[in-house]
N, CA, C and O atoms as a CHARMM CRD file, in Angstrom:
* protein
*
  320
    1    1 MET  N    105.16400 121.75500  75.85600 PROA 1      0.00000
    2    1 MET  CA   106.39100 122.38500  75.48500 PROA 1      0.00000
    3    1 MET  C    106.66600 122.08100  74.02900 PROA 1      0.00000
    4    1 MET  O    106.33800 121.00700  73.52300 PROA 1      0.00000
    5    2 SER  N    107.29000 123.07400  73.34800 PROA 2      0.00000
    6    2 SER  CA   107.47600 123.06600  71.99300 PROA 2      0.00000
    7    2 SER  C    108.83300 123.46700  71.64600 PROA 2      0.00000
    8    2 SER  O    109.21300 124.54700  72.10000 PROA 2      0.00000
    9    3 ASN  N    109.68300 122.74400  70.87500 PROA 3      0.00000
   10    3 ASN  CA   111.19500 123.14700  70.30500 PROA 3      0.00000
   11    3 ASN  C    111.37800 122.94700  68.99000 PROA 3      0.00000
   12    3 ASN  O    110.40700 122.52000  68.36700 PROA 3      0.00000
   13    4 THR  N    112.49700 123.17300  68.34200 PROA 4      0.00000
   14    4 THR  CA   112.90800 122.76500  67.07700 PROA 4      0.00000
   15    4 THR  C    112.72500 121.40600  66.70800 PROA 4      0.00000
   16    4 THR  O    112.81100 121.00100  65.54900 PROA 4      0.00000
   17    5 CYS  N    112.44700 120.63000  67.80700 PROA 5      0.00000
   18    5 CYS  CA   112.60800 119.16000  67.23000 PROA 5      0.00000
   19    5 CYS  C    111.00400 118.61500  67.22200 PROA 5      0.00000
   20    5 CYS  O    110.69100 117.58700  66.62200 PROA 5      0.00000
   21    6 GLY  N    109.93700 119.52400  68.04200 PROA 6      0.00000
   22    6 GLY  CA   108.62600 119.07600  67.79900 PROA 6      0.00000
   23    6 GLY  C    107.94400 119.23200  69.09400 PROA 6      0.00000
   24    6 GLY  O    108.35200 120.24900  69.65400 PROA 6      0.00000
   25    7 THR  N    107.01800 118.57300  69.80500 PROA 7      0.00000
   26    7 THR  CA   106.30900 119.15600  70.79200 PROA 7      0.00000
   27    7 THR  C    105.95100 117.63600  71.56600 PROA 7      0.00000
   28    7 THR  O    105.67100 116.51600  71.13800 PROA 7      0.00000
   29    8 SER  N    106.08100 118.10300  72.63600 PROA 8      0.00000
   30    8 SER  CA   106.27200 116.79800  74.12100 PROA 8      0.00000
   31    8 SER  C    105.13500 117.58100  74.79100 PROA 8      0.00000
   32    8 SER  O    105.04200 118.80500  74.87500 PROA 8      0.00000
   33    9 SER  N    104.19300 116.54500  75.30400 PROA 9      0.00000
   34    9 SER  CA   103.40500 116.72100  76.75100 PROA 9      0.00000
   35    9 SER  C    103.39400 115.55100  77.48400 PROA 9      0.00000
   36    9 SER  O    103.50900 114.41600  77.01900 PROA 9      0.00000
   37   10 PHE  N    103.25100 115.86100  78.65800 PROA 10     0.00000
   38   10 PHE  CA   103.42500 114.81500  80.20500 PROA 10     0.00000
   39   10 PHE  C    102.65800 115.65300  81.07200 PROA 10     0.00000
   40   10 PHE  O    102.55100 116.87300  81.19800 PROA 10     0.00000
   41   11 ASP  N    101.94800 114.25000  81.86400 PROA 11     0.00000
   42   11 ASP  CA   101.42600 114.54100  83.01800 PROA 11     0.00000
   43   11 ASP  C    102.37400 114.69200  84.69200 PROA 11     0.00000
   44   11 ASP  O    103.17600 113.86100  85.11700 PROA 11     0.00000
   45   12 ILE  N    102.05900 115.69300  85.21900 PROA 12     0.00000
   46   12 ILE  CA   102.78500 115.69400  86.33900 PROA 12     0.00000
   47   12 ILE  C    101.74600 115.61700  87.67100 PROA 12     0.00000
   48   12 ILE  O    100.69400 116.23900  87.82200 PROA 12     0.00000
   49   13 THR  N    102.34700 114.70700  88.53200 PROA 13     0.00000
   50   13 THR  CA   101.40000 114.18100  89.74100 PROA 13     0.00000
   51   13 THR  C    102.02700 115.31400  90.98700 PROA 13     0.00000
   52   13 THR  O    103.21900 115.58700  91.12100 PROA 13     0.00000
   53   14 ILE  N    101.02200 115.80400  91.72900 PROA 14     0.00000
   54   14 ILE  CA   102.00400 116.49400  92.81700 PROA 14     0.00000
   55   14 ILE  C    101.02900 115.85000  93.92000 PROA 14     0.00000
   56   14 ILE  O     99.80500 115.95900  93.98700 PROA 14     0.00000
   57   15 ILE  N    101.94900 115.11600  94.80900 PROA 15     0.00000
   58   15 ILE  CA   101.30600 114.60100  96.01500 PROA 15     0.00000
   59   15 ILE  C    101.75400 115.32800  96.86600 PROA 15     0.00000
   60   15 ILE  O    102.90800 115.75400  96.82600 PROA 15     0.00000
   61   16 PRO  N    100.68000 115.67500  98.04600 PROA 16     0.00000
   62   16 PRO  CA   100.95600 116.75900  98.99300 PROA 16     0.00000
   63   16 PRO  C    102.01200 115.99100 100.10700 PROA 16     0.00000
   64   16 PRO  O    102.26200 114.78500 100.11700 PROA 16     0.00000
   65   17 ALA  N    102.50600 116.92200 100.94800 PROA 17     0.00000
   66   17 ALA  CA   103.57200 116.47300 101.89300 PROA 17     0.00000
   67   17 ALA  C    102.62300 115.75900 103.12300 PROA 17     0.00000
   68   17 ALA  O    101.42100 115.95500 103.30600 PROA 17     0.00000
   69   18 PRO  N    103.37500 115.02100 103.77500 PROA 18     0.00000
   70   18 PRO  CA   102.57100 114.40700 105.00000 PROA 18     0.00000
   71   18 PRO  C    102.44500 115.31600 106.04000 PROA 18     0.00000
   72   18 PRO  O    102.85200 116.47100 105.92200 PROA 18     0.00000
   73   19 THR  N    101.79100 114.79800 107.29100 PROA 19     0.00000
   74   19 THR  CA   101.79100 115.82800 108.54000 PROA 19     0.00000
   75   19 THR  C    102.79600 115.42800 109.31400 PROA 19     0.00000
   76   19 THR  O    102.69900 114.24900 109.65700 PROA 19     0.00000
   77   20 ALA  N    103.61000 115.92900 109.65900 PROA 20     0.00000
   78   20 ALA  CA   104.82800 115.62300 110.38900 PROA 20     0.00000
   79   20 ALA  C    104.56000 115.75300 111.66400 PROA 20     0.00000
   80   20 ALA  O    103.91000 116.68100 112.14600 PROA 20     0.00000
   81   21 ASN  N    105.21200 114.51700 112.47500 PROA 21     0.00000
   82   21 ASN  CA   104.98000 114.76600 113.99400 PROA 21     0.00000
   83   21 ASN  C    106.01500 113.34200 114.62300 PROA 21     0.00000
   84   21 ASN  O    106.22000 112.25400 114.08500 PROA 21     0.00000
   85   22 PHE  N    106.48600 113.84700 115.85700 PROA 22     0.00000
   86   22 PHE  CA   107.14700 112.68600 116.35900 PROA 22     0.00000
   87   22 PHE  C    107.20000 112.93100 117.88500 PROA 22     0.00000
   88   22 PHE  O    106.97700 114.09800 118.20600 PROA 22     0.00000
   89   23 THR  N    107.39300 112.26600 118.65200 PROA 23     0.00000
   90   23 THR  CA   107.82600 112.36300 119.86000 PROA 23     0.00000
   91   23 THR  C    109.34600 112.09100 120.31000 PROA 23     0.00000
   92   23 THR  O    110.11400 111.52300 119.53400 PROA 23     0.00000
   93   24 ALA  N    109.70600 112.46100 121.42800 PROA 24     0.00000
   94   24 ALA  CA   111.04600 112.40800 121.82700 PROA 24     0.00000
   95   24 ALA  C    110.97600 112.64700 123.43400 PROA 24     0.00000
   96   24 ALA  O    110.94900 113.77700 123.92100 PROA 24     0.00000
   97   25 PRO  N    110.94500 111.31900 124.28300 PROA 25     0.00000
   98   25 PRO  CA   110.92700 112.08000 125.66500 PROA 25     0.00000
   99   25 PRO  C    112.06600 112.54200 126.07700 PROA 25     0.00000
  100   25 PRO  O    113.18700 112.45500 125.57700 PROA 25     0.00000
  101   26 ASN  N    111.52700 113.26700 127.45900 PROA 26     0.00000
  102   26 ASN  CA   112.83600 113.75000 127.83700 PROA 26     0.00000
  103   26 ASN  C    113.53200 115.05700 126.86000 PROA 26     0.00000
  104   26 ASN  O    114.72800 115.34600 126.86100 PROA 26     0.00000
  105   27 ILE  N    112.60800 115.64800 126.16000 PROA 27     0.00000
  106   27 ILE  CA   112.69500 117.08200 125.39200 PROA 27     0.00000
  107   27 ILE  C    111.68600 117.72000 126.12300 PROA 27     0.00000
  108   27 ILE  O    110.54400 117.26900 126.20300 PROA 27     0.00000
  109   28 GLY  N    112.18100 119.06900 126.82100 PROA 28     0.00000
  110   28 GLY  CA   111.41700 119.76800 127.02500 PROA 28     0.00000
  111   28 GLY  C    112.32200 121.18700 128.26700 PROA 28     0.00000
  112   28 GLY  O    113.42700 120.99100 128.77300 PROA 28     0.00000
  113   29 ALA  N    111.75700 122.05900 128.41300 PROA 29     0.00000
  114   29 ALA  CA   112.52300 123.17300 129.04900 PROA 29     0.00000
  115   29 ALA  C    113.52100 122.70800 130.10100 PROA 29     0.00000
  116   29 ALA  O    114.61700 123.26400 130.02400 PROA 29     0.00000
  117   30 ASN  N    113.35300 121.68300 131.20000 PROA 30     0.00000
  118   30 ASN  CA   114.37600 121.31700 132.01000 PROA 30     0.00000
  119   30 ASN  C    114.80900 119.85800 131.84000 PROA 30     0.00000
  120   30 ASN  O    115.61300 119.30900 132.59200 PROA 30     0.00000
  121   31 MET  N    114.34000 119.39700 131.01500 PROA 31     0.00000
  122   31 MET  CA   114.40700 117.93600 131.03500 PROA 31     0.00000
  123   31 MET  C    115.57400 117.33500 130.10000 PROA 31     0.00000
  124   31 MET  O    115.94800 116.18000 130.30000 PROA 31     0.00000
  125   32 LEU  N    116.10500 118.05800 129.15500 PROA 32     0.00000
  126   32 LEU  CA   117.22500 117.30100 128.22300 PROA 32     0.00000
  127   32 LEU  C    118.57000 117.55600 128.90000 PROA 32     0.00000
  128   32 LEU  O    119.05800 118.62700 129.26100 PROA 32     0.00000
  129   33 CYS  N    119.14000 116.08500 129.00200 PROA 33     0.00000
  130   33 CYS  CA   120.46600 116.24900 129.32900 PROA 33     0.00000
  131   33 CYS  C    121.39100 116.28400 128.35400 PROA 33     0.00000
  132   33 CYS  O    121.43800 115.34400 127.56100 PROA 33     0.00000
  133   34 PRO  N    122.10500 117.15200 128.26500 PROA 34     0.00000
  134   34 PRO  CA   123.29600 117.23800 127.24400 PROA 34     0.00000
  135   34 PRO  C    124.34600 116.30300 127.55500 PROA 34     0.00000
  136   34 PRO  O    124.97200 116.40400 128.61100 PROA 34     0.00000
  137   35 GLY  N    124.65000 115.14900 126.47500 PROA 35     0.00000
  138   35 GLY  CA   125.55100 114.19700 126.62800 PROA 35     0.00000
  139   35 GLY  C    124.95400 112.90100 126.40800 PROA 35     0.00000
  140   35 GLY  O    125.57800 111.87500 126.13800 PROA 35     0.00000
  141   36 GLN  N    123.20900 113.05900 126.59600 PROA 36     0.00000
  142   36 GLN  CA   122.55100 111.76900 127.00500 PROA 36     0.00000
  143   36 GLN  C    121.78000 111.21400 125.56200 PROA 36     0.00000
  144   36 GLN  O    121.18400 112.11900 124.97800 PROA 36     0.00000
  145   37 PRO  N    121.73600 110.43900 125.18500 PROA 37     0.00000
  146   37 PRO  CA   120.79500 110.09200 123.82600 PROA 37     0.00000
  147   37 PRO  C    119.69800 110.18900 123.98700 PROA 37     0.00000
  148   37 PRO  O    119.31900 109.62900 125.01600 PROA 37     0.00000
  149   38 VAL  N    118.80900 110.75800 123.31700 PROA 38     0.00000
  150   38 VAL  CA   117.73000 111.05500 122.80300 PROA 38     0.00000
  151   38 VAL  C    117.16700 109.98600 121.92200 PROA 38     0.00000
  152   38 VAL  O    117.97500 109.57300 121.09100 PROA 38     0.00000
  153   39 GLN  N    115.73400 109.32000 121.88900 PROA 39     0.00000
  154   39 GLN  CA   115.36800 108.63500 121.12700 PROA 39     0.00000
  155   39 GLN  C    114.01700 109.35200 120.36400 PROA 39     0.00000
  156   39 GLN  O    112.94100 109.51400 120.94000 PROA 39     0.00000
  157   40 PHE  N    114.27800 109.72800 119.02000 PROA 40     0.00000
  158   40 PHE  CA   113.01600 110.06500 118.23500 PROA 40     0.00000
  159   40 PHE  C    112.26700 109.18400 117.82000 PROA 40     0.00000
  160   40 PHE  O    112.72100 108.13100 117.37200 PROA 40     0.00000
  161   41 THR  N    110.80000 109.47500 117.89400 PROA 41     0.00000
  162   41 THR  CA   109.99000 108.36700 117.58000 PROA 41     0.00000
  163   41 THR  C    109.32100 109.17500 116.08700 PROA 41     0.00000
  164   41 THR  O    108.89700 110.32800 116.17200 PROA 41     0.00000
  165   42 ASP  N    109.30000 108.47700 114.87300 PROA 42     0.00000
  166   42 ASP  CA   108.40300 109.02100 113.95900 PROA 42     0.00000
  167   42 ASP  C    106.77000 108.72800 114.05800 PROA 42     0.00000
  168   42 ASP  O    106.39900 107.55500 114.10600 PROA 42     0.00000
  169   43 LEU  N    105.87500 109.72200 114.08600 PROA 43     0.00000
  170   43 LEU  CA   104.35400 109.47100 114.18100 PROA 43     0.00000
  171   43 LEU  C    103.70300 110.19700 113.00300 PROA 43     0.00000
  172   43 LEU  O    102.49900 110.44200 113.08000 PROA 43     0.00000
  173   44 SER  N    104.49600 110.61400 111.76200 PROA 44     0.00000
  174   44 SER  CA   104.05100 111.33200 110.57800 PROA 44     0.00000
  175   44 SER  C    103.00400 110.53900 110.10600 PROA 44     0.00000
  176   44 SER  O    102.84700 109.32200 110.21300 PROA 44     0.00000
  177   45 THR  N    102.23100 111.47900 109.51000 PROA 45     0.00000
  178   45 THR  CA   100.85800 110.48300 108.79100 PROA 45     0.00000
  179   45 THR  C    101.08400 111.15100 107.48700 PROA 45     0.00000
  180   45 THR  O    101.17100 112.34100 107.18300 PROA 45     0.00000
  181   46 PRO  N    101.17200 109.77800 106.62900 PROA 46     0.00000
  182   46 PRO  CA   101.02200 109.80700 105.25200 PROA 46     0.00000
  183   46 PRO  C     99.88900 110.59200 104.41900 PROA 46     0.00000
  184   46 PRO  O     99.01000 110.91000 105.22000 PROA 46     0.00000
  185   47 VAL  N     99.55300 111.05400 103.03600 PROA 47     0.00000
  186   47 VAL  CA    98.64200 111.32000 102.69600 PROA 47     0.00000
  187   47 VAL  C     97.91900 109.98800 102.30900 PROA 47     0.00000
  188   47 VAL  O     98.46000 109.01600 101.78200 PROA 47     0.00000
  189   48 PRO  N     96.61300 110.10800 102.65900 PROA 48     0.00000
  190   48 PRO  CA    96.01400 108.71800 102.15400 PROA 48     0.00000
  191   48 PRO  C     96.24300 108.26400 100.66500 PROA 48     0.00000
  192   48 PRO  O     95.94900 108.99600  99.72000 PROA 48     0.00000
  193   49 GLY  N     96.77600 107.03800 100.52100 PROA 49     0.00000
  194   49 GLY  CA    97.00900 106.16900  99.73700 PROA 49     0.00000
  195   49 GLY  C     98.92400 106.69200  98.97100 PROA 49     0.00000
  196   49 GLY  O     99.32000 106.74300  97.80700 PROA 49     0.00000
  197   50 SER  N     99.55700 106.94800 100.15400 PROA 50     0.00000
  198   50 SER  CA   100.97800 107.00100  99.80000 PROA 50     0.00000
  199   50 SER  C    101.54000 106.78100 100.76300 PROA 50     0.00000
  200   50 SER  O    100.86500 106.45000 101.73700 PROA 50     0.00000
  201   51 ASN  N    102.96000 106.87100 100.88700 PROA 51     0.00000
  202   51 ASN  CA   103.74700 106.22400 101.58600 PROA 51     0.00000
  203   51 ASN  C    104.70100 107.17400 101.94900 PROA 51     0.00000
  204   51 ASN  O    104.81900 108.00100 101.04400 PROA 51     0.00000
  205   52 ILE  N    105.57000 107.44100 103.08100 PROA 52     0.00000
  206   52 ILE  CA   106.64400 107.88300 103.89700 PROA 52     0.00000
  207   52 ILE  C    107.91100 107.15300 103.31400 PROA 52     0.00000
  208   52 ILE  O    108.05600 105.99800 103.71400 PROA 52     0.00000
  209   53 VAL  N    108.74300 107.58100 102.53700 PROA 53     0.00000
  210   53 VAL  CA   109.78700 106.53900 102.33400 PROA 53     0.00000
  211   53 VAL  C    111.17500 107.14900 102.67900 PROA 53     0.00000
  212   53 VAL  O    112.09300 106.40100 103.01700 PROA 53     0.00000
  213   54 ALA  N    111.36000 108.63300 102.59100 PROA 54     0.00000
  214   54 ALA  CA   112.24900 109.14400 103.18300 PROA 54     0.00000
  215   54 ALA  C    112.11500 110.28200 104.40400 PROA 54     0.00000
  216   54 ALA  O    111.07000 110.91100 104.56900 PROA 54     0.00000
  217   55 TRP  N    113.36500 110.47900 105.28500 PROA 55     0.00000
  218   55 TRP  CA   113.42100 110.95600 106.31300 PROA 55     0.00000
  219   55 TRP  C    114.29700 111.89400 106.27100 PROA 55     0.00000
  220   55 TRP  O    115.27900 111.64700 105.57100 PROA 55     0.00000
  221   56 ASP  N    114.25900 113.15000 106.92400 PROA 56     0.00000
  222   56 ASP  CA   115.51600 114.26100 107.06500 PROA 56     0.00000
  223   56 ASP  C    115.39100 114.87900 108.29800 PROA 56     0.00000
  224   56 ASP  O    114.57700 115.79200 108.43300 PROA 56     0.00000
  225   57 TRP  N    116.14000 114.47700 109.28600 PROA 57     0.00000
  226   57 TRP  CA   115.92700 115.05000 110.49300 PROA 57     0.00000
  227   57 TRP  C    117.27500 115.83000 111.15400 PROA 57     0.00000
  228   57 TRP  O    118.38100 115.47700 111.56300 PROA 57     0.00000
  229   58 ASP  N    116.45500 117.22500 111.00300 PROA 58     0.00000
  230   58 ASP  CA   117.65300 118.07800 111.54400 PROA 58     0.00000
  231   58 ASP  C    117.77000 118.54700 113.17800 PROA 58     0.00000
  232   58 ASP  O    117.04300 119.44300 113.60800 PROA 58     0.00000
  233   59 PHE  N    118.50800 118.02700 113.82300 PROA 59     0.00000
  234   59 PHE  CA   118.48900 118.19800 115.05700 PROA 59     0.00000
  235   59 PHE  C    118.57600 119.59900 116.02200 PROA 59     0.00000
  236   59 PHE  O    118.18900 119.77500 117.17700 PROA 59     0.00000
  237   60 GLY  N    119.30000 120.60000 114.98600 PROA 60     0.00000
  238   60 GLY  CA   119.17300 121.83400 115.58600 PROA 60     0.00000
  239   60 GLY  C    120.48500 122.28900 116.04400 PROA 60     0.00000
  240   60 GLY  O    120.64600 123.46600 116.36500 PROA 60     0.00000
  241   61 ASP  N    121.54800 121.33100 116.10100 PROA 61     0.00000
  242   61 ASP  CA   122.82800 121.66000 116.73000 PROA 61     0.00000
  243   61 ASP  C    123.82000 121.58600 115.92700 PROA 61     0.00000
  244   61 ASP  O    124.84500 121.21800 116.50000 PROA 61     0.00000
  245   62 GLY  N    123.96800 121.84800 114.49900 PROA 62     0.00000
  246   62 GLY  CA   125.26800 121.54700 114.12200 PROA 62     0.00000
  247   62 GLY  C    125.80400 120.31500 113.31200 PROA 62     0.00000
  248   62 GLY  O    126.55800 120.19500 112.34600 PROA 62     0.00000
  249   63 SER  N    125.05000 119.38900 114.16500 PROA 63     0.00000
  250   63 SER  CA   125.49200 117.94600 113.77100 PROA 63     0.00000
  251   63 SER  C    124.94600 117.65200 112.39600 PROA 63     0.00000
  252   63 SER  O    124.02500 118.29300 111.89000 PROA 63     0.00000
  253   64 PRO  N    125.70100 116.43200 111.70200 PROA 64     0.00000
  254   64 PRO  CA   124.82500 115.97500 110.51300 PROA 64     0.00000
  255   64 PRO  C    123.61300 115.19600 110.87000 PROA 64     0.00000
  256   64 PRO  O    123.32100 114.52100 111.85700 PROA 64     0.00000
  257   65 ASN  N    122.88300 115.54900 109.56900 PROA 65     0.00000
  258   65 ASN  CA   121.13600 115.33500 109.63200 PROA 65     0.00000
  259   65 ASN  C    121.24700 113.79800 109.80900 PROA 65     0.00000
  260   65 ASN  O    122.41200 113.40200 109.79200 PROA 65     0.00000
  261   66 SER  N    120.38300 112.92700 109.95900 PROA 66     0.00000
  262   66 SER  CA   119.75000 111.63000 110.14200 PROA 66     0.00000
  263   66 SER  C    118.52900 111.43600 108.87700 PROA 66     0.00000
  264   66 SER  O    117.62600 112.18700 108.50900 PROA 66     0.00000
  265   67 ASN  N    118.92800 110.18100 108.45300 PROA 67     0.00000
  266   67 ASN  CA   117.71900 109.62700 107.26700 PROA 67     0.00000
  267   67 ASN  C    117.07600 108.35400 107.95700 PROA 67     0.00000
  268   67 ASN  O    116.26300 107.64600 107.36200 PROA 67     0.00000
  269   68 GLN  N    117.44100 108.14600 109.07800 PROA 68     0.00000
  270   68 GLN  CA   116.49900 106.99600 109.72200 PROA 68     0.00000
  271   68 GLN  C    115.21900 107.40900 110.39800 PROA 68     0.00000
  272   68 GLN  O    114.97700 108.41000 111.07200 PROA 68     0.00000
  273   69 GLN  N    114.43800 106.36600 110.04300 PROA 69     0.00000
  274   69 GLN  CA   112.65800 106.99400 110.60800 PROA 69     0.00000
  275   69 GLN  C    112.76500 107.06100 112.03700 PROA 69     0.00000
  276   69 GLN  O    112.10500 107.95300 112.57100 PROA 69     0.00000
  277   70 ASN  N    113.50300 106.25800 112.82900 PROA 70     0.00000
  278   70 ASN  CA   113.27600 106.64200 114.39900 PROA 70     0.00000
  279   70 ASN  C    114.74100 106.74000 114.84000 PROA 70     0.00000
  280   70 ASN  O    115.28100 105.69300 115.19900 PROA 70     0.00000
  281   71 PRO  N    115.47600 107.93100 114.85500 PROA 71     0.00000
  282   71 PRO  CA   116.77100 108.09500 115.04600 PROA 71     0.00000
  283   71 PRO  C    117.21000 108.49400 116.76100 PROA 71     0.00000
  284   71 PRO  O    116.48800 109.11200 117.54300 PROA 71     0.00000
  285   72 THR  N    118.25000 108.07900 116.97600 PROA 72     0.00000
  286   72 THR  CA   118.85800 108.45800 118.41800 PROA 72     0.00000
  287   72 THR  C    119.75300 109.58200 118.34400 PROA 72     0.00000
  288   72 THR  O    120.43200 109.49700 117.32000 PROA 72     0.00000
  289   73 HSD  N    119.96100 110.37900 118.87900 PROA 73     0.00000
  290   73 HSD  CA   120.57000 111.52200 118.66200 PROA 73     0.00000
  291   73 HSD  C    121.15900 112.07500 120.07100 PROA 73     0.00000
  292   73 HSD  O    120.35300 112.34600 120.96100 PROA 73     0.00000
  293   74 THR  N    122.76800 112.27500 120.32300 PROA 74     0.00000
  294   74 THR  CA   122.75600 112.64900 121.45500 PROA 74     0.00000
  295   74 THR  C    123.21600 114.36900 121.42900 PROA 74     0.00000
  296   74 THR  O    123.86000 114.77800 120.46300 PROA 74     0.00000
  297   75 TYR  N    122.94200 115.04400 122.23600 PROA 75     0.00000
  298   75 TYR  CA   123.04100 116.69100 122.01000 PROA 75     0.00000
  299   75 TYR  C    124.46800 116.99900 122.65000 PROA 75     0.00000
  300   75 TYR  O    124.71800 116.53400 123.76200 PROA 75     0.00000
  301   76 PRO  N    125.39600 117.76000 121.98400 PROA 76     0.00000
  302   76 PRO  CA   126.65300 117.85600 122.76000 PROA 76     0.00000
  303   76 PRO  C    126.87200 118.75600 124.08900 PROA 76     0.00000
  304   76 PRO  O    126.39300 119.89000 124.08500 PROA 76     0.00000
  305   77 LEU  N    127.35700 118.43800 124.86800 PROA 77     0.00000
  306   77 LEU  CA   127.71900 119.00300 126.35000 PROA 77     0.00000
  307   77 LEU  C    128.00500 120.68600 125.85200 PROA 77     0.00000
  308   77 LEU  O    127.55100 121.61100 126.52600 PROA 77     0.00000
  309   78 ASN  N    128.52400 120.83900 125.04300 PROA 78     0.00000
  310   78 ASN  CA   128.57000 122.47200 124.64400 PROA 78     0.00000
  311   78 ASN  C    127.94300 122.70400 123.30500 PROA 78     0.00000
  312   78 ASN  O    128.60000 122.72300 122.26400 PROA 78     0.00000
  313   79 PRO  N    126.51700 122.89800 123.37600 PROA 79     0.00000
  314   79 PRO  CA   125.81700 123.17400 121.86100 PROA 79     0.00000
  315   79 PRO  C    126.30100 124.50300 121.81100 PROA 79     0.00000
  316   79 PRO  O    126.72100 125.18100 122.74900 PROA 79     0.00000
  317   80 LEU  N    126.14600 124.94700 120.03500 PROA 80     0.00000
  318   80 LEU  CA   126.50900 125.94900 119.44000 PROA 80     0.00000
  319   80 LEU  C    125.66100 127.33500 119.76900 PROA 80     0.00000
  320   80 LEU  O    125.96200 128.39000 119.21100 PROA 80     0.00000
């Protein structure tokens, strides 16, 4: 990079994304009961030599996202 103050250089290391995976009992075509809590369990695999340090769960129902590793979520009785 060059500008009127001089030249700078730096290294950038890009770490690939982990492989996302989870379980959630009772999630399926006819198994989810609105109004009942669902326990999500993170089974994601980090890239070798790294750790997963943050989560962002989007439950797809307009509710706020969760940053917990293994959140519990209750889907509304009247989904969007």
